[in-house]
Each structure stands twice: as C-alpha cells, then as structure tokens.
C-alpha positions as CSV (number, residue, x, y, z in Angstrom):
1,M,68.8,86.2,124.1
2,S,66.2,89.0,124.5
3,S,67.6,91.1,127.3
4,R,70.1,93.9,126.9
5,Q,73.7,92.6,127.0
6,K,77.0,94.3,127.5
7,F,80.0,93.5,125.3
8,H,82.9,91.6,126.6
9,P,85.4,93.8,128.6
10,I,88.0,93.2,125.9
11,A,86.0,95.7,123.9
12,I,87.7,98.4,126.0
13,A,91.1,97.5,124.5
14,S,89.5,97.6,121.0
15,Y,88.0,101.0,121.5
16,W,91.3,102.3,122.9
17,L,93.3,101.1,119.9
18,Q,90.7,102.6,117.5
19,T,91.1,106.0,119.2
20,I,94.9,105.8,119.1
21,K,94.7,104.9,115.4
22,Q,92.6,108.0,114.8
23,W,95.2,110.1,116.5
24,G,98.1,108.3,114.8
25,F,98.8,111.2,112.3
26,Y,99.1,113.8,115.2
27,I,101.2,111.4,117.3
28,L,103.6,111.0,114.3
29,L,103.9,114.8,113.9
30,L,104.5,115.2,117.6
31,V,107.3,112.6,117.6
32,L,108.9,113.9,114.4
33,N,108.9,117.5,115.6
34,N,109.9,117.1,119.2
35,G,111.5,113.7,119.6
36,L,110.8,111.1,122.3
37,R,113.3,112.6,124.7
38,E,111.4,115.8,125.2
39,S,109.3,116.0,128.4
40,F,106.6,117.8,126.5
41,T,106.3,114.9,124.0
42,L,106.1,112.3,126.8
43,L,103.4,114.3,128.6
44,A,101.4,114.8,125.4
45,L,101.6,111.1,124.6
46,A,100.5,110.2,128.1
47,A,97.6,112.7,127.9
48,I,96.4,111.2,124.5
49,A,96.6,107.7,125.9
50,L,94.6,108.7,129.0
51,L,91.9,110.5,127.0
52,A,91.7,107.5,124.7
53,L,91.2,105.2,127.7
54,V,88.4,107.5,129.1
55,Q,86.7,107.5,125.8
56,A,87.0,103.7,125.6
57,L,85.4,103.3,129.0
58,I,82.5,105.7,128.1
59,K,81.8,103.7,125.0
60,Y,81.9,100.4,126.8
61,F,79.5,101.4,129.6
62,T,77.1,103.2,127.2
63,R,76.8,100.5,124.5
64,T,74.5,97.4,124.8
65,Y,72.8,95.1,122.4
66,V,69.8,92.8,122.1
67,I,69.4,89.8,119.8
68,S,65.8,88.7,119.3
69,P,64.2,86.3,116.9
70,E,63.0,89.2,114.7
71,K,65.9,91.7,114.7
72,I,69.1,93.0,116.3
73,I,69.0,96.2,118.4
74,I,72.1,98.1,119.3
75,Y,72.0,100.9,121.9
76,H,74.7,103.6,122.1
77,G,75.2,107.1,123.2
78,F,75.7,109.0,126.4
79,F,74.0,112.4,126.3
80,R,72.2,111.7,123.0
81,K,71.1,108.1,123.1
82,K,70.6,106.2,119.8
83,E,69.0,102.9,118.9
84,T,69.8,101.0,115.7
85,D,67.3,98.3,114.7
86,I,68.4,95.8,112.0
87,P,65.8,93.2,110.9
88,Y,67.3,90.0,109.6
89,E,65.8,90.3,106.1
90,R,67.8,93.5,105.6
91,I,71.1,92.0,106.4
92,Q,73.4,91.8,103.3
93,T,76.7,90.5,104.7
94,I,78.1,89.6,108.1
95,K,81.8,90.1,108.7
96,Q,83.7,88.4,111.5
97,R,87.0,89.6,112.8
98,Q,89.2,88.3,115.6
99,W,92.4,90.1,116.8
100,F,95.1,87.9,118.2
101,F,94.3,89.1,121.7
102,Y,90.7,88.0,121.2
103,K,91.6,84.4,120.7
104,P,92.3,83.3,124.3
105,F,88.8,84.5,125.3
106,N,87.1,83.0,122.1
107,I,85.7,86.5,121.4
108,I,85.1,88.0,117.9
109,Q,83.9,91.2,116.4
110,I,80.8,91.1,114.2
111,L,80.1,93.8,111.5
112,I,76.6,93.7,109.9
113,E,76.0,95.4,106.6
114,T,72.6,96.0,105.1
115,A,71.5,96.7,101.5
116,G,70.3,100.2,102.4
117,G,73.1,101.0,104.8
118,S,76.1,103.4,104.4
119,K,78.9,102.5,102.1
120,K,81.4,104.0,104.5
121,E,80.8,101.8,107.6
122,A,78.8,98.8,108.8
123,E,75.4,99.6,110.1
124,G,75.8,97.2,113.0
125,D,79.0,96.7,115.0
126,L,79.3,94.2,117.8
127,P,82.9,94.8,118.9
128,A,83.4,91.9,121.3
129,V,80.9,89.0,121.6
130,A,81.2,85.3,122.1
131,M,81.5,83.0,119.1
132,A,78.1,81.5,119.9
133,T,76.5,84.9,119.2
134,L,77.4,84.5,115.5
135,Q,75.8,81.1,115.4
136,L,72.7,82.5,117.0
137,L,72.5,85.4,114.5
138,E,72.9,82.9,111.6
139,S,70.2,80.7,113.0
140,Y,67.7,83.6,113.3
141,R,68.8,84.9,109.9
142,H,68.1,81.7,108.0
143,R,65.2,80.7,110.3
144,A,66.9,77.4,111.0
145,P,67.5,75.5,114.3
146,L,70.7,76.5,116.1
147,E,72.1,73.0,116.1
148,N,71.8,72.8,112.3
149,E,73.7,76.0,111.8
150,T,76.8,75.2,113.7
151,E,78.2,72.8,111.2
152,Q,77.6,73.0,107.4
153,A,79.8,71.0,105.1
154,A,81.5,73.1,102.5
155,T,80.8,71.9,98.9
156,H,83.9,73.6,97.6
157,T,86.9,75.2,99.2
158,Y,89.9,77.1,97.8
159,H,93.1,77.8,99.9
160,V,95.9,80.1,99.2
161,T,99.3,78.7,100.0
162,D,102.3,80.5,101.5
163,E,104.1,80.2,98.3
164,Q,101.3,81.9,96.4
165,I,101.3,84.7,99.0
166,I,105.0,85.2,98.4
167,L,104.4,85.3,94.6
168,F,101.5,87.8,95.1
169,G,103.8,90.0,97.3
170,L,106.7,90.0,94.8
171,T,104.4,91.0,91.9
172,D,102.4,93.6,93.9
173,L,103.1,96.9,92.1
174,S,100.7,98.8,94.2
175,I,103.3,99.0,97.0
176,L,105.4,101.2,94.7
177,A,102.6,103.7,94.3
178,S,102.0,103.7,98.1
179,L,105.6,104.3,98.9
180,T,105.9,107.1,96.3
181,A,102.9,108.9,97.8
182,L,104.3,108.4,101.3
183,M,107.7,109.8,100.4
184,A,106.1,112.8,98.6
185,F,103.9,113.5,101.7
186,G,106.7,112.7,104.1
187,T,108.9,115.5,102.7
188,E,106.4,118.0,104.3
189,L,106.7,116.3,107.7
190,I,110.4,115.5,108.0
191,P,112.3,118.1,110.0
192,D,114.8,120.3,108.0
193,S,117.7,118.8,109.8
194,W,116.7,115.3,108.7
195,Y,116.2,116.4,105.2
196,T,119.6,118.1,105.1
197,N,121.2,114.9,106.3
198,V,119.5,112.8,103.6
199,V,120.6,115.3,100.9
200,T,124.2,115.2,102.2
201,S,124.2,111.4,102.3
202,A,122.9,111.3,98.7
203,E,125.7,113.5,97.5
204,D,128.2,111.2,99.2
205,V,126.7,108.2,97.4
206,F,127.1,110.0,94.0
207,R,130.7,110.6,94.7
208,R,131.4,107.0,95.5
209,G,130.6,105.8,92.0
210,W,128.0,103.8,90.1
211,I,128.8,100.5,91.9
212,F,127.8,102.0,95.2
213,M,124.7,103.4,93.6
214,V,123.7,100.0,92.3
215,G,124.2,98.6,95.8
216,I,121.9,101.3,97.3
217,I,119.3,100.7,94.7
218,F,119.4,96.9,95.4
219,I,119.0,97.5,99.1
220,V,116.0,99.8,98.5
221,L,114.4,97.2,96.2
222,L,115.0,94.6,98.8
223,L,113.3,96.7,101.5
224,I,110.3,97.3,99.2
225,M,110.0,93.5,98.6
226,I,110.2,92.8,102.4
227,I,107.5,95.4,103.1
228,S,105.3,94.0,100.3
229,L,105.7,90.5,101.6
230,A,104.9,91.5,105.2
231,K,101.8,93.5,104.1
232,N,100.4,90.6,102.1
233,F,101.2,88.0,104.7
234,F,99.3,90.0,107.3
235,Q,96.4,90.4,105.0
236,F,96.2,87.0,103.2
237,Y,97.7,84.5,105.6
238,N,95.7,81.2,105.5
239,F,93.3,82.7,103.0
240,K,90.3,80.4,102.4
241,V,87.1,80.8,100.5
242,S,84.4,78.1,100.9
243,R,80.9,77.5,99.5
244,S,78.2,76.2,101.9
245,N,74.7,76.0,100.4
246,Q,74.0,79.6,99.2
247,T,76.7,81.3,101.2
248,L,80.4,82.2,100.4
249,T,82.7,82.4,103.4
250,I,85.9,84.3,102.9
251,E,88.6,84.1,105.7
252,S,92.1,85.6,105.9
253,G,94.5,87.4,108.2
254,L,97.4,86.8,110.6
255,L,97.2,89.2,113.5
256,E,93.5,90.1,112.8
257,R,91.6,87.1,111.5
258,K,88.7,88.2,109.2
259,A,85.8,86.2,108.0
260,Q,83.0,87.5,105.7
261,K,79.8,85.6,104.8
262,V,78.4,86.6,101.5
263,P,75.0,85.4,100.2
264,V,75.5,84.1,96.6
265,D,72.4,86.0,95.4
266,K,74.0,89.3,96.5
267,I,76.9,89.0,94.2
268,Q,76.4,91.5,91.3
269,G,79.6,91.0,89.4
270,I,83.0,89.2,89.1
271,R,86.1,91.2,88.1
272,I,89.2,89.5,86.9
273,R,92.4,91.6,87.1
274,Q,95.8,90.9,85.6
275,Q,98.6,93.5,85.8
276,L,101.7,93.3,83.7
277,L,104.0,91.1,85.9
278,R,101.2,88.7,86.7
279,K,100.2,88.5,83.0
280,L,103.7,87.4,82.1
281,L,103.6,84.8,84.9
282,K,100.0,83.7,83.8
283,L,98.5,84.7,87.2
284,S,95.2,86.4,87.9
285,T,93.3,88.1,90.7
286,V,89.5,87.7,91.1
287,E,87.2,90.1,93.0
288,I,83.5,90.0,93.6
289,M,81.2,93.0,93.6
290,L,78.2,93.1,96.0
291,A,74.8,94.8,95.7
292,G,75.0,98.2,97.4
293,G,78.8,98.3,97.1
294,Q,79.6,97.6,100.7
295,E,82.8,95.8,99.7
296,Q,84.2,99.2,98.5
297,Q,84.8,100.9,101.8
298,G,86.7,100.1,105.0
299,E,86.6,101.6,108.5
300,S,88.8,104.5,107.5
301,N,86.9,105.2,104.2
302,V,89.8,103.6,102.3
303,P,88.8,101.7,99.2
304,K,88.8,97.9,99.7
305,K,88.7,95.0,97.4
306,L,86.8,91.8,98.2
307,Y,89.0,89.1,96.9
308,V,87.6,85.6,96.1
309,F,91.0,84.5,94.6
310,P,93.8,86.9,95.6
311,I,96.1,84.9,93.2
312,I,95.4,81.9,91.0
313,L,97.0,80.3,87.9
314,D,95.2,81.1,84.7
315,Q,94.9,77.4,83.8
316,T,92.9,76.7,87.0
317,L,91.0,80.0,87.2
318,Y,87.8,79.2,85.3
319,P,87.4,75.6,86.5
320,T,87.8,76.7,90.1
321,L,85.5,79.6,89.7
322,D,82.9,77.5,88.0
323,A,83.0,75.0,90.9
324,L,82.7,77.7,93.5
325,L,79.9,79.7,91.7
326,P,78.2,77.3,89.2
327,E,75.3,79.7,88.8
328,W,77.6,82.1,86.8
329,Q,78.6,79.4,84.3
330,M,82.1,80.8,83.9
331,Q,84.0,79.6,80.9
332,Q,87.4,80.3,79.4
333,P,86.8,83.2,76.9
334,D,88.0,82.9,73.4
335,I,90.2,86.0,73.0
336,V,91.1,87.1,69.5
337,L,94.0,89.5,69.1
338,A,93.4,92.6,67.0
339,S,95.3,92.9,63.7
340,T,98.3,95.3,63.3
341,K,96.0,97.7,61.4
342,N,93.5,97.8,64.2
343,I,96.1,98.3,66.9
344,W,96.9,101.6,65.4
345,Y,93.5,103.0,66.5
346,F,94.4,102.2,70.1
347,W,97.9,103.7,70.0
348,R,97.5,106.7,67.7
349,W,96.9,109.3,70.4
350,Y,99.8,108.0,72.6
351,L,102.2,108.1,69.6
352,L,101.0,111.6,68.7
353,A,101.8,112.8,72.2
354,I,105.5,111.8,71.9
355,P,106.5,114.7,69.5
356,L,104.3,117.1,71.5
357,I,106.1,116.2,74.7
358,G,109.5,116.4,72.9
359,G,108.6,119.8,71.5
360,S,107.5,121.1,75.0
361,F,111.0,120.2,76.3
C-alpha cells in the first residue's frame, strides 16, 4: 500500500461524535437553562448537529494516509495542509479501538504514539481503517512477513472475570470523589427553581424522621454502586492481557473495544496500588509506566492509567506478574512492620493537628 488512501466512510460518524462530545458542556447548559420544549433550544441543537456534520465531512474529504515499507504518512488540513511522517523505528505503542458500530464493517481505529510525541494526544490517528491495515503496520514495524504476523501464540494470558469486575466496581472509591466534584460543580449550573425544589424536598425528608433518612441514604448508596458497576463494566468488560514474544497486548471495553500493543522494552516501571477496601479484601491493582509517559493522557487531556491487572488477588499477584514479565523477576516482598515507637514519627504531625483544629473551632 503506497498510494494515498481515504478512510472508511464510517469515519464521518466518528468525527461527528467527537465534535458533539466537545460541545457537550454547552449542550448541557442549553438544555438546563431553556428546556427541551423551547423552540430556541431545538433550533440551537439542530444547528450544532448540522455544523458538526459539516465539520465531519470536511475532515473526511481532506484527510488521507499512506503506508509504505519505511514509514506512515498522514495528510490533513484544508486551507493549511499538513503532513505527518512517522518512521516505524519511532513508534512506541499502537492502540486499537473499535466502537460497536465499527464491528459490522470489520473497521478499527488505530492510534500511533511515538517516544518523542506529545503526551496529550497520539501523533498518528487512523480513525477508520480495515483490520488488515493493523497487520500490515505490524509486519513493516517488525520487518517480518505479513503471513507470520497474523497469528502469534500468546505465551501467557490473564483474563478478568465478570465477578472480578463487580468486586472492582464495589470497591472503587474514586467514584465518590467524582460524584462529589460533579455535585459541587452542578450547583452552579442547576437553575434556581430546581435548587429550590431540592432544598424543599430535603426539609420534608428531615421532618419525616430518621428512618426515612436512612432509606434515602440507602437509595443514594445503591445508585452510586450501580453507576460504579456500569462505569467499570464499560471500561473493563472482557479485559485480557497477553504476552507474545516481546509485546504485551491489553484489550478491554464493551461499547468501545480497545487494544494496546506495548513493547516490553518500553516499560519503565510497575506500580502496585492497594486502597483501604481492597487491602482488607487482599486485592491489588497493577499499572505499568511507559517511556515518554504516553499512558498518562487521554484524548481529552484526562489522566489515564494503563492497567495490566485491574484487580487481582494478592496471593496470585507476583506469580502471575512474573509469568507475564519474567524480565522483571518480580518476587513477593518481605514487609516488616514498624514498631510502635517508630509509628509515632509518622503520626506525630497528624496528632498535633487535632488540638489545633479543635482550638480553631
């Protein structure tokens, strides 16, 4: 493939969704302030959708790519044309994504990250190409015949079961911080009439007694658990990490299936996390850090974590990690607890703050 190629037409839908996502905050403000029944709101939403479609069509007809044995070339731009050349030796990781509406066409999105590229976004983006394009890229990248790259037996594979995802969601405390921030920010966006109704309802709840309050708290906690489970199922459904030769392949996702190929020699560190609830349940989370830090940013500049084990039992952590990455020679550490006298040095400033806080009140 050495001539300029256009992306699959399904890329138009992808471009359109990306633009709508960028306008999501303003769309939310428009709906909250005016409601969906107002003619102005409907006209504004239709105008945004039409402008997004025009922008998607412009991107589709002005973006092409070339895959040669030496490098990948991506052309884009309308008035100001740009050309991005990516030699294969500069490629650090290749990410593969597949939305649910891509599957009937056997189409995927390919994101290419380089060691000297930006941390905020992938240097190369092929939004809608055939699955065979990824195999062609890998064959040129590893300088191997195409037929040898299509199938590589995995030497070790780790799967995350649905039960583990449920456990991960129930012990995910980050959802509480996200909801708290959303509620604090939402008070600035909610119309005054809605806020007044919420305050009035809260006063009614207090009047009904503590039993009713406990019921409301139980319902809120149940909703938080459902949101957490849904979030983690969308993200980690059918999570699988496998080792083939010198490459780790990490796959996950329900509506959007993601796959990332990571060369083993690009792994700079392994981070094992264990927050309070998971420590009590003897569960751990394992992340890997890459050279250049490309795992730290997503498309919206939101910090991301590259999980190799989203959740795993402590007793199987180090044997599984050693089988997946034998180069690191991971072994169970011999942890020695500090004595009571030494613990004082860790807690003295926190204990000193207690009378200061009391005195301030």
